[in-house]
N, C-alpha and C positions, 0 to 999 in steps of 0.2 A: 517788150523785151522777150528775146528767145535765148534760152540756154542751149548752147551747141557744144557737142563733143567733137573735137578735132582728133581724128585717129593719129596714132604715132607714126613717125617716119624714122629713117635711119639716124637723123640728127636730133629728134625731139620726141618726148613721150606724148601720150594722149593728153590733150589740153582742154580745159573748160573755157568757153568764150561766152560773153554776154553781148548779143548782137541785136540791134533794133533800129528803127527809123529808116528813112529813105530820102534821097535827094541830095544834091550838092556833093562836094568832096567828102568822103568818109573821114572820120576822126578815130584814131586807134589809141587807146589809153593803156599804159603799162605802169603797174603799181611798184611800190617800194619793197624792200626786204620785209618779210612777215606781213605783206599786204595781200590784197585780193581785189576782185572786180568791184566789190561793194564800196571800196574807197573812192570810187568815181561815180557813185550813184547820183549825186546832185548834178554832175556834169552830163551824164548820160541822159537824164530826164530833161535837162535844159536843151540839149542839142537835138534830141529826137523830135522836137516839134517841127523841124524842117530839114533834117539831114540824117544820114546814117551815122551811128556812133557805136564803136566796138570796144569792149574792155577784155583784157586777157588775164587769166590766172596763169602765171609762169609756172614752170616745173616745180613740183614740191610745195606749191602754194594753193590756197583755196581748195577747189575741187579738181585740180589737175593731178595727174599721176606723178609719182616720184621718178626721177631720172633713172633709167635702166642701168647706166654706167656710173651713177653717183657723181656726175659732172654738174656742178652748179656754178660754173664760171660765168663771167659777164658775157663772154663770147657764146657760150652755150645758150644763154637766155636770149641773145639776139637771134639764135637759130629758132627759138620758139616764136618770135615775132615773124620770122620768115615763113615758118610752117603755117601760121594762121593767115598771113596775107595771101599765100598761095592757095590754101584750102578754100578761102572765102572769095577768091578771085577779085581782090580789092583793087588791083592795078595801082593807081596813084592815090595817095592819101596823106592826111596830116597826122603826124605822130607826136603824141604827148606822153611824157614819162615823168615820174616823181622819184627823186632820190636815187636809189639803186636802179630803178627803172629808167632813169634818164641815161645811165651808163649803157644799158642794153639798147636803148633807143639810139644813142649816138653811134654805137657800134653798127647797128643796122643801117642807119642813114649813111655812114661812111662806106658801107658795102654797096648800097643801092640808092645812090643819090637821086637817080631819075624817078624812083618810086615814091620818094618823100617830098610832098609839096610844101611842107613846112614842119619845123621841129620846135615844139614847145617844151621847155625844160622847167619843171616845177621844183624849186629848191634843189638843184642838181648836186650830186656828189662832185667834189673837186678832184684835183689830181693828187691822190693820196701817195703817189710815188715820191712826192716832195716832203712827206713827213719823215723825219729821222726814224730809223728802225728802232732805236732805243726808246723813243717816245711812245710807240704803239706796242712794243713787246710785252709790257706788263699786262695790258688789257687782253691781248691775245692769249697770254699764259693763263689769265683768270678764266677766260672762256673755256679753255681746255681742262680746267680743274673742277673740283667739287664746288667752287664758288661761281660757277656759270650763271645760275639764276640771279644772284645779287648783282653780278657784274653787268649782265645785259640789261637788267631792269633799271639799274642806276643810269646806264647810258641812255636808255629810252626816256627816263624821267627828265633828264636835262633837255632833250629835244621837245618834250611835252610841257615844259614849264609854263608857257603862256597859253596853253590850250584849254578849252572848255572842259570841265570835269567829265562830262559825258563822252567827249572825244578821248580823253585820257583813259577812261575805263575801257572803252571799246578797243583802243589800240594795244593796251596792256594785255587784254584778253587774246587778241590776235597773236601777239608776240609769244605768249605762253603756250599757244597751240602749235608753234613751229618746232620741229625737231631740232635739237641742239646741233646735230651734225651739219644740217643745212645752213644754219646761221653761221657757224664757224667757217664753212667752205665759202660762203658768199663774202664774208668779211675778208678772208684770205685773198680771194680773187680781186676784190675791190681795191686792196692795197697795192696790187700789181698792175691794175688796168691803166692803159694809156688812153685818156679821153681826148687829148689834144690832136693827135694825128687824124682820127676819123672825123672830128669836128672841122678840121681844116680841109679835109677831103670833101666835105659836104658844102656845096656852094649856095644852097637854097636859103629861104627865109627862116630865121631862127630868133627865138626870144627866151631869155632866162627870167623866171619870176622867182624872186628870192625873199627870204625872211631875214630877220636880224642875225640869225645864226650863220648866215652864209655870206659874210663879207670878210673873208680871211685871205692871206697870201696865196692859198691854194685854190680859192674859188675860181671857177671857170671865167667869169667876166673880168677878173683881175689878171688872169694869165693871157686872155685873148681880148684885148681892148676893143676889137671890132664885133664882139658878141653883145648885142643889145640886151639890156636888163631893166627890169622895174622891180620895185620893192612893195611888199605888203607888210604893214606894221601890225603889232598887237596880236600876233599869231604864233603858234608853235610850228614845228617842222612840217606838219601835215596841213598846209595852208588851204588846200582844196576842201578839207573837212571843217576847218575852223572858220573860214570866211568864204563860203561857196559863192555868194553873190558877187563879191569883189573879184574873186578868181574868174568867175564866169564872164564878167564884164571885160576883163583883160583878155581872156581867151577869145571872146567874140570879136574884139578889135583886132587881134592877131589874125584870126581866120578871115576877117573882112579885108585884110591887107594883102591876102594871097590871091 
């Protein structure tokens, strides 16, 4: 493993990258909101036996810099992927995202379909534009208020209900380390983001790996019947941490199919 500092560009702040391994098509991993490169540690270790694997700390996350302009939109985080791919000279690669990171990955793949050899979506965010505004308004108002800590932690606990206690403790710690302002901005952008158009623009191989939390009317595989999907049971939202061996097996099969 080599920690690399990618210098800032006009569209992206300085970013931290975990890069290592060699051979084969590289795989690039993009974490969730309040995540970091460490969320992919088991996947990086697994893949680096025979190929290059890269994990990115998005702007304002992990050891990356804050956004100079305060922009934490999904589109801006796709710019971060673009900056890393260019700086590392990755060319063509497999792109894997988790949760909010799937949205940034989908946006990048829609912009650069020829660069993405395959798109692996780990419990992806759905099309939140289909959620009635009045349904999400109380939660967003709570985030903006003095009740932020309890509101966001209660939200996380629902997604962690089936997770191992050590995973829950780790992820709550990561959440508490995130600035409130960034969390609010990412949620706001996620509610407005259109994942369908860029997904339809990307013609390459794709797979959605979902948990029990992700079979709703706004889930991507229900909105796009041609999106292949498989389920992992008995896990929380962070399936790559809860069941790394099963996730890695599915990931290996997906990579082998490309």
